N, C-alpha and C positions, 0 to 999 in steps of 0.2 A: 504494500499499499504506499509506504513512504517512497520508495523507488520510482513507482509508477507517478506519484504527485511531483516528484522532482524532475521527471522527464517532461511531464507536461510544462511546468513552470519552465523549464530550460527552452522548449520548444517556443513558448509564447514570447519569453522575455530575452531569448537570445543567450543569457548567462543563467547557471545554476543557482539556486537560492543562496548558497554560501557566498556568491559575489556580493549580492546585495546586503547579506548580514554583516559581512566584514567592511565593506567598502564604505566610502564617504561620497555622497551625492553632492556634484557641483555643476555649474553651468559654464559652458565656454562658447558664448554665442559668436557666430561669424561677423556679426555687425553688432554695434552697441545695442545693449538690451533696451534702452529706451525707446530707440527707433523701432524695434520689433514690437514693442508694447503698443507704441502709438499705431503702428501697422495694423495690429489685431483689432484695435479699437475702431479704426477707420474702416476696416473690412466688415466688421459686424455691423456698423453703422450704415455702410452703404447696402448691405443685404436687408437691413430692417426697411431703409427707405424704399428699396426697389420692390419688396413684397407689399409695402402699405399701399402702393399706387396700383395694385391690381384689384380691380373694382368688382369682377364678376364672381370672385371667390369668398367663401365665408370667412369670417374673421378667424374662426378657430383653425381652418385650414392653412391661412396664411401664417398665423403663429407657428404651427407645426413644421412647415416648409422652411420658414425662415430660421427656426432653431436648428433644424438638420443641417441647412447649408451654413449657417453662421458657425456651428460647431466644427464642421469639416474644414472650413476655411482657417478658423483658429488653430486648429490641430496641425494643419501644414505651416502655417507661420511659426507656431511654437517649436518646430523642429530646428528652426534657425537659431533657437537658444543653445542648441547642441547640449542636451543633458549628458551627463558623464559620471560614471562611477569610478571613483580612484581608490585603489587598495594596494597594500604592500605584499609583495610576493617573494619568495626565496630565490635568490640568484642561484642558478644551477652550478652545482658541484662546489659550492661554497659554504655549505651549512652542515650540520650533523643533524640526523633524525635518529632519536632513541627509540628502538623497539623493545619493549619491556613485557616478557612472557611469564605467565603464572605457572609455576612448577612445584605446586602443592598436591598433596594427596587427593584433594576433591577433583582434581583434574582428571583423575583416573575413572571418574563415573563414566557409565555408557548411557548417555541420553542425548547424543547428537546423532540422530538417525540410527544406524546400527553401529556406530563407532563410539569410542570414549572422546571425552572433551581434549584430551591430550593429543590424540592422534587426529583429530581434526584440526587444531591449532598447527600441528607440525605439517600437515598437508597443505594449509592456506599459507603458512608463513616460512615453507621450505626455502632454502637459497635459490631452487631453480623456478619456484613459482611466479607466475605473471604478476602477482602483488609485489614481491620483493624485486622483481626487475624493474617494475615502473618506479618503485621508491628508488632504487639505485641510479636510475637516469637522473635523478634531480638532486640527490643528497648522498653524503658519505654515512653509512649506516654504523650504527653501534647496537648490538644486540645484548641484552641483559635477561637473566632468569631470576626469579624472586619466590620467596616464600616467608620465612621469618625475616629474612633481609634480602639484598638484591646483590648481584656480582655479574660481571661481563661473562658471555658465554659465546662459543663459536657459532651457534645457530639454534634453530628449533629442533633439529635432529638430536641435540645433546639433552633435551628434556626427559626427565625419568619420573617425575610426578611424586618425588619422596618426602617433600617439606610437610610438616605436621600443622604448620600455621601459616596464615595469609596475612601480612602486615603491609597494607597498600601505602601508609603514611612513610614507612621505612624505605619502601621499594622506590618512591618518588623523591624522597629526601637524598637517598644514596646515589641514584642516577643523575640527579641535578648536581650534586657535589662532585661526582665523578667527571662530569663533562663541564665542570665550571670553567675551565680555560678555553673551551671551545664555542664557536658559534651555533648553539643549540637552537634549532628553529622550531622543534616540538617533540613531543613524546607520543607514542602509540602504546598504549596498555592493553593487554590482552588477558582477561581474567574472567572468572566467574563471580568475582565480588564477593566472596566469603571471607570478609575481612574480620579477624578476630585477634589481631596482633595486639590491640590496645594503643597503637601509637595516636598522635595529635594530627589527624587528618586536616583539620582546619588549619593549622601552622603550616603544614606541607603545601597545602594549596594557595595560602597567601605568599608564601615564598616564590611559588612559581608564577603567580599573577603579578608579583613586583618585577619579575624579570620578562613579563610578557610571554611567556612559554606556554603555548596551547597543548592541552592534553586530549588526545583522541582516544576514547574507550572502546573496546570491542568485547561485547557480552558473549560468553560461551555457555551453553547449557539450557537446560529449559527453567522458565520462572515458575513453573508449577508443575509438579510430577502428576502423572496419570493416577498411580495407585502408590501410596506411601504412607508409612507410619514412622514418624521420627521422634526421638528425644530431644527436643529442641533447647529447653532451659531446665535446670535443675537448681534449686535452691536448698543447701545443706550447709551446717555449720563447719567450719574449718578445724575446729577443735573443741571438745566436750570434756567434761569431768567423766572420770570413771562411775559407773552406775547410772548415767543418764541415758534415757531413751531419746534416740535421734529421730527427729521429724525431717522427712524429706519430701519436699514438693516438687513435681516434676510437671512440666508443660509438654504435651504430646501432640505432636502436629498430625492432623490427619488429611489425607488427600485420596478422593475415590474410594473410600472404605466406610462409610456411613452405615451404622446400624450393625456393623460386624464386630466381633469380639477379639480380644487380644490379651495377653499377660505381660504385667509389669513387674519385674522383679528387682531386687537390690542385692547386689553380692559385695561381700567384705573379704578381700583376699581369695577370690572365687568361690566363696562359700555363700551360699544363698541365706539371707537374713529376713528378707521380707518379700511377700508376693501378693498380688492383687489381680484379679481378672476384671476387666473393664469392658463395657460396651462403648464403641466408639460412637460420638454423638451425631445425631441424624442433621443437626444445623450447627453450622460454624465449623471452623477450622482447627481449633485448639480445644484440648481438653485437659483439665488438672487432676492430678493424683496425688494423694497424700498417702505415704507409706510410713510405717512406725519401726524403726530398727530397734531390737531390745538392746539392753547395757551389755556393753563389751569391756573386755579385760583391757587395761592400760596397753597402750602400744600405737603403732602407725599402720593404717589400714588402707589399701586401694579399693575405693568404693566404685562400683560399676552399676549404672541404672540401665536396665534392658528392657526394650519393647519386643515381644515375640513377632518375628515377620509374618505378615499376612500373603495369602497366595497370590502371586503375580505382581509383587511389589517391585517398583521401579528399581530402587536402591535399596540395600540392607545396611550400607556402611554407617548411616545416621540412625541405627537402632540402638546405639549405646553411648552412653556418656560416662566419661570416667572422671575422677577427683580423689583427693586423697583426705583422710579423716585422722585427727589427732587425738586419741583418747588419753587424757592426762591423769595421773594417780592422785593428785592432791596430797595433803589436805590445804584447802584455802582457808584463811582466816578471816572471820567477820566479827566486827565489835558491835555488841547489842548494849545500848545505854538505856536505862529505865530509872524513872525518877521516883518510883514507889513501888512496894511489893503488891504485884498483882498478878493474876493468873495467866496473863498472855505471856509473861516473861517466862514462866515455868513451862508451859505448854509448848512454846515455840523451841525452847532449847530441847525439850523431850523429843519433839517431833523429828529433829535431825540428829540425835544423839548416835544413833545406829549408822550414820553415814560416814563412812571412813573418809570421803571426799571432802566434806565440810566440818569446820570447826568453828562454832559460835562461841566467841568469848563474852561472858556476861559481866556486867558491870552495872549493879543496882545500889542505888542510893538508901541505905537503911535508916540514917540519921543524918543530921548536919555534918557535912566533911566525913562521914562514915560510909564505906562501900562494902558490898558483897561482890568479891571477886570470883569467877567461876570460869575454869578452863585457861587459865593464865600459863605461860610458859615457865615462869619461876615465881619466887615469892617477891621479886622487886617489880616485876611488871603491873603497871596500873597502880602502884602502892599509894600514889597521890591522887587517884581519881581519874578524871578524863585528861588525855595527853595535852601538854602544854607544848610539845616541839613536834615540827612537822615529821621528822624522821620517824618517830614512835607513832603517830598517827597513820602515818602514810605506809607503814608496814602492813595494815590491813587492806583488802581489797573491796570491802563494802562496810557500811554503818548503817545500823538500825537504831533510830531514835524513837523511844517510846514516850510516854506521857511525862515530860520534862520542860519546865519552863525556860524560856530564853534567858532569865535573869541568872540561870545556874552557871552560864558561860561567860567568860571574859569577852571583851571586844575582839581580842586577838584570836580567841578560840572560835568565835563565830565566822571570822574571815578565814580561818584555817580549814573550817568545815566546807566553805564554798569552794576553797582552793583544792581541796581533796577531791571535788566533783571535777572542776574545770582544769586543772594542772595535772594532779595525780592521775586522772581518769577512772576514779573509783565511782561506786554507786552509793548513793544516800537514799534510804527507805525510811520514810517519816510515817509512822502509826498514829491511828486516832487516839484520843483520850482527853481528860479534861484540862490537861496542861501542854497541849499539842497544838499546833498551827496558829490561828489567830488568838484562841483561847489561851494559848501559852505566850503570847506577846511577840510573836516571831515577824509580826509585820514590820516593814521598814528596817530589817536587819539584813546583813549580807547573804544569810541563808535563804531568805524568801524568794531570792531571785532563781534559786536552784530548783525550787518546786514547780511542778507543771500546773498548779492551780495559783491564782492570785489570792493574797491574803488582804482582807479589805479592813479589817477591825483590828486595832492595836489594844493591848490590855488583857488581863485574864479575866475569865469568866467561869468560875466554878460551880455556877448555878445553872449552866446551860442545860436545857432539857434533854432527855434522852429520848431518840427516836428509833423505833424499830424499823427495820429495812428488810425487804426481799430482795436477794441479791440476784442479779442477771448478768451474764456475759454479753458484751456487745459483740458484733459480728467480727470484729478483729480479735477479741478475746476467745471466742470460740475456736480460733485456729492458732493461737498462740501457745508456744511450746510450755510455758509456765503454768497453764490452766488446764492441761489435758488430765482429767481424772478418771477416764476409761480409754480402751484400746480402739474405739471405734468414734466416729463423729456423732453418730446416732445415741450411742450409749452415753458419751460425754455431755451431750445436751441435756439428756434425760437425768442425768445425775446432778447437774447443776439445779434443775428445775425442782428436784426432789430435797434438796438442802434446806435446814431450818434458817429463818431469819436471824439477823445479827442486829446489833445497835450501835448507834454513833451519837457523840454530843458535840460535834463539830460542825461548823458553817463554813463549808469551803466555796470560795469565790470562784468566778468564771475561769475557764481553761485558758491557759497561755496559746498564743500561735504556734503551731506545731506540736502541740501536745496529743498524746494518744490516750483514749479511755479503753479499758479492758474490762471493767466490772461497773455496773451502775446498781443503784438500790432505789426502791420505791416504798414510801410510807404505806404500811399496810394496817396501821392501827389507828392513828389520830385523823387521818383522812385530810390533813391540812394541804397537802400537795399531792397531785397524781402525776407529776412530772418525775422522770428519772433523774437521779442526782449522780455526778461521777464519783466513785469510790476508789477504784484502782486506776491510777492513770501516770504516765511517765512523759519525760521530755528529754532529749540530749541536751547537756550543758557543757559547752566546751569539750574536753576530751571525754567526760564521764556521762552519767545519768542520774537525773533526780526522780524519785518515785514517791507517790503518796498512796497509802491504804487507809481510807478514812473511817473504818471501823475500829472498835476497841475489844472485840471479844471473839476473834476466829477460833479460840479455844472451845466454843460451844459445838463446833462442828466434830469435836471429839467427846465432849461430855454432855451434850443435850440428849434428853430422854428418847428422842425418836433415833438416835445414832446406835447401831448395834455395837456390841462390845469389840467385835473383831475388824470393824470398820477402820480403814486406814485413809480415808480421805484427807484429814487435817494433816497428817504426816507427809502424804503424798504432795499436797498443795505446797507447803512449806518448803519441803526438799527441791521442788522443781522452781519455786519463787527464788530461793537463795542461789540456785544454779544459774538461773538467769541472771540474777544481780551480779554475779562474778564473772559472766561470760563476756570475754573480750577486754577485761580490765588489764592493762599492760603491766609487764614487769619493768624493773629497772633497764633491762637490756632485751630488746626484742629483735628478731630477726624473720626475714621474708624474702621470697623469691619473685621476681617479676620477669616474665609471666610465670605462674605457679605449676604450668604444664608446657613441657617443650618436648621435642623430638630428639633423639640421640645425635649428637654433633651439633646441637644448636647452642647458642649463647643464652646465658641467663644472668641478670644483675641481681646480687645478694645486696640487701638494703638492712641495715641494722641501726636502731635508734637507741642512744645510750643516755641514761639520766643517773644523777646520783641519788643517795638515799632520801633526799627531801625531794625528789623527781624534778629537779633543774636540769636542764639540758647541758650535756658535757661536750666540748669541742676539742678537748686537749687529750684525749685517751688514746691508747694504743689497742685497736680492735682487729682481732682475727676471727674469721668465720672457719668452722670446721665443717666440712661436708663428708658425710659417710656414704660411699657409694653402695649400690646394692650388693656389691661382692664383698663388702666389709671394709675397703680401704679408706683412710682417713686422708682427706687432702685439705692442707690449710690453705686459706685464701686470705691474704692481707687486704685490710679494706681502710679507705682513705675518707677524711672528713669531707663532706660535700658542702661546698661554699653557699649552697643554695638555702640550706636549712640547718638550724642549731640542731645538734645531737644527732645528725644523720651521717652515716658512714656507708659507702659502697664498694663493692667488688665485683669482678667478673669472673664468671665461671663457665666452662663449655662441658656438657654433659657428653660422656662417651658410652656408657652403658644403658640399656634399658631397665626401667624398674623406679622403686621409690628411693630417694635420696633422703637422708637425715641432714638436718641442719642445725648449728648452734654457734652462738657466737660468744667470745671471751673479751672482756674490756679489761684493760690494766690502766690504772691511774695512780702513779706513786706505789705505794704498797698495797693499794687495795685492788682486788680482782673480782669482777662480778661475771657471772655466766647467764646466759639466756636459756629459757626454757627450749624445749625442742621445736623445730620446725620441720617442713617437709617440701620436698620437690618431686614432681612425677615426670618422667622421661618414657615416653612410649612412642610407637610408630603407627598408632591408630589414626591420628590426624584430627585435631580439634576442629579444623574447618569443614569437616563432612558432617558435622552435626547440625548445620545450618547450610544445606549444600546447594538449594535452589539458587539459581541465578538472580542476583540482586541488581536488577537494571536501575531502581530509583538511585541506589548508591552511584552507579557508574555514571548516569546522567548527572548527577549533581557534580562530579569530579569534572566532567566535560564543561558544564555550564560555567562553573566558576572559575575556569582557566580560559575560556574563549574557545574550546575545541567542540566537538561533537561526539555523539554515542552513536554506534554502529552494531547492530547484531553481527555475528560472525558470517551470515550468510548474505550479507549486503555490504562487503567490504570493498566492492568494485570501484566505487566512487572515492574511496579514501585517498589514493594517491593524487587525485585531482584537488581534493581538500586541503591536504597538509602543506601544499605550496604557499597557501595565503597565509602569511604570518607576519608579525611585527617583530619577532626576535631573530637574533642571527644577522647574516649579511642579507640585505633586503633591497629592493628596488621599487618606487612606487610606479604604477601602471594605471593608464586611463583607459576605460572602456566606453566606448559610445553607446547611447541608448537610443538615439532618433532613429535608429534603422531597425528597431526590434520589430518582429513579425506583428506583435500585438497593435502597433501603431497602424500599420498598413491593414491589418483585419478590421480594426475599428473604422480607419477611414473608409474602407470599401463598404462596410456595413452602413454607415451614415448615407454614403452616395447611393447605394442600392435602395435603402429604405426611403429615400426622397423619391427616387425613380419609381418605385412600387406605389408609393402614395399618389404621385401624379396620375399614374395609369388608372388606379382605382377612382379618382376623381374625374378623370377625363381630361386632364390638364397636359397630358404628354403629346 
C-alpha cells in the first residue's frame, strides 16, 4: 500500500514524497515576480470583462466559463514563477553509510515466510545483493552487527544470531562514535526492535539529531504472531527472607488461542515449585497469572516461569522467562518502641518469635526513664532507652512505634527518626493508640512528613472515643504480598471478610499524594459515618518507607472468641507485614549488576554503593567486588568511585560461563572492613530479547522520525537506496529540482480546458 502510494505521487508530482519532505520550496522566476503577478491579475481581468459582454448566456454559465478560463490562464502564468524544491544530497563516493544489522537470538525466529529473520536479512543485505550494490555506488559502506553492543563486521554473511540482548541505544552510540572522524551521511538499522538492553535511547537519538545523521530503520519479522502464548513480563522479588512465600505475577501474551487452556509453571533450579492451569481469555491479548512459591531454604535460585506450548504455535522461544532469586537467611533486626504496657506489644512479639529470619527487639517504657528490654544483643544495648546516636538506631532495618507521645523524644531524636527513613532507607511503622499520631502530638514534627497521612491536629487527646471498625482490604491490598492469609485469591478474600472487627482511637487526616491504601475500616456500631477510612497505608519517603496501621488491637485476631485456638491468622499477618517492612532496606555495602541477565561473553557493569555506620555516603573507600563463577572460581574485580554519584563505585566484568554468578563486595576504609550481602547475576544463552519477540514497529518508526529518516518493512527496501542520498550530514551538495513541469500541472491544465469545452458543447456555445 505504501509503495503503491509512493509510485502514484512520483508519477503525478515528478519526484517521490521524500523529496518534498526533505526539501525546501523556493521560487526562481524567469522574470520579476511582481511582473508575473501583475500579468496574472491582468489576464483574469481580461477574461472577466470578455465573458461579461456575452449577453445571450446566463449569468451562472458566464461565471463558470470565466472561472475555468481564468484558472487555466493563471496556472500557465504561475509556471513562470518557476517553483523549485531545493535539498541536500550526498556527494558520490565522498560519504560513509553505516549498515547496522541485528545479531541477537530473536533474529533466529522463523516468521519471515518460510525462513528465519536472520536468513532474510542475510539474503537482502548480502554483499552481492542489488540493495548493497546500489548503496555502494553512492557511499563507502561500513557494516556493523549488534546485540548487547555493536562492532564492525565483514558483512551480513557473518551474522550468527547469538546475542542474548538487544540494545539499540548502545548500537547507535557505538556506531556513531566509531565513525566520528568520517563524513557519516546516515545509518540503516536492520532489526526486529526487541530492545531490552536498558540504554538511554532518547540521549542516543538526540546525539544523532545534533549531527543531522538520519537513521533509516528496517523492520524484520511479524508484528503480530498468528498463534502464540508468550510469558511477556514477570514481577518477582530479587531477594526474600528465608521462610517467605514468594508471589510471582506473570503477564501472558495470547495470540490466536482464545478459549484454549495452557499450564503456567514456576521452576527453581529446574524443580517445579508452583503450577496453575489457566484458560486463555476470549477477549484481550494479555492475561495475568499469580503463582505462590512456597518458602525455600536460603540460597540462590534460578527461577523460570514457563507457559506450556499450544499446538501450532508460531514460536516457542518466548514461552519461558528467566530470573534469579536470592533467599537470605536473616535474622534482620526490628526495633519496637512501646510507651505503655499493652497487649499489642506482647502478641506482636509472640507472633514472630518462632521466625528465625526476624528478630523484634522490644523496648517498652515501664515507668519514667525505666524500660523493659527484650531481645537485645547484650546488657548494654538500649540501656539508656531509645538510641541517641545514628549508628545505633541505623543498625535496625525497621522501627515500630506504638502508643508513645512525641514529647518522649528530643528534637534530635525526632529528626533522626525521619532520617532513618529518608537517608538510611529503613521502614517506620506507626501503630494506632491513644498516644499515637495527632493524639500523641506528632503534627508539625519532622516525623509527620514521613507518614502517608496528614496529621491535622496538634496536642494529645487521651479522651478520644473508641470506634469499632470492620476491616476490608482494598483492591491493592488483596494482591499485596503482606496481606495474603490464604493460598488462593478467593480463599484470601473470604478470610478477610470473616475476621472480627478491630478498634481505633485515632483521627487520621487525608492521604498524601503518592500514598497507597491497603486496608480500610468502616464504623459498624455508631453509624456516624458510612465512608471507609484508611487504616493501613504507606508511602515512599526518600530511600525508605513510612507506614501507618491505625488500629490498636490486632491481637484480637488471635484472642477473639470467634477465632479458633489453632488459627494462625495473626501470626501470618505480622510475619508477612514485617518481612515486607524490611524488604529492600539497604545494607552499608550493596552490590548489583547491570544488566542482571546477560549471555556468555557479554560485559556487565558491577555497581556498589558504600556508606558508613551512620549511612553517610563514602567516597574514599577501597572497594573490590568478588564474583563467584558457576564453576566455583572467585574473581576479584577492582571498583572505582563514580564521580557522578556519592558512595557509588563501578567495575566491569565479562561473563565466560553459563549459569548463576554470586556477587559480593568488600569495602576497606582505614582499619574498617565492611562486606555486602550476596547478590547474583544470571548468564544464559536463552536470549532475553525473545520474550517479547514480535516486531516493534512503533519503536522503529520513532527512531526514524526523530532523526529525520524513514521506516521500511524488509520487503519494501527497494526505494531505500534512493532515500538515503538525501541528507544534510557528511559531504553534501545543494540540488534544485524544477516543479513547473510536473505531470500534475499539465493534467490540471488539460482538465480545466477540457471542462470548459465540454461545458460549451452542452450549452450550445461551441
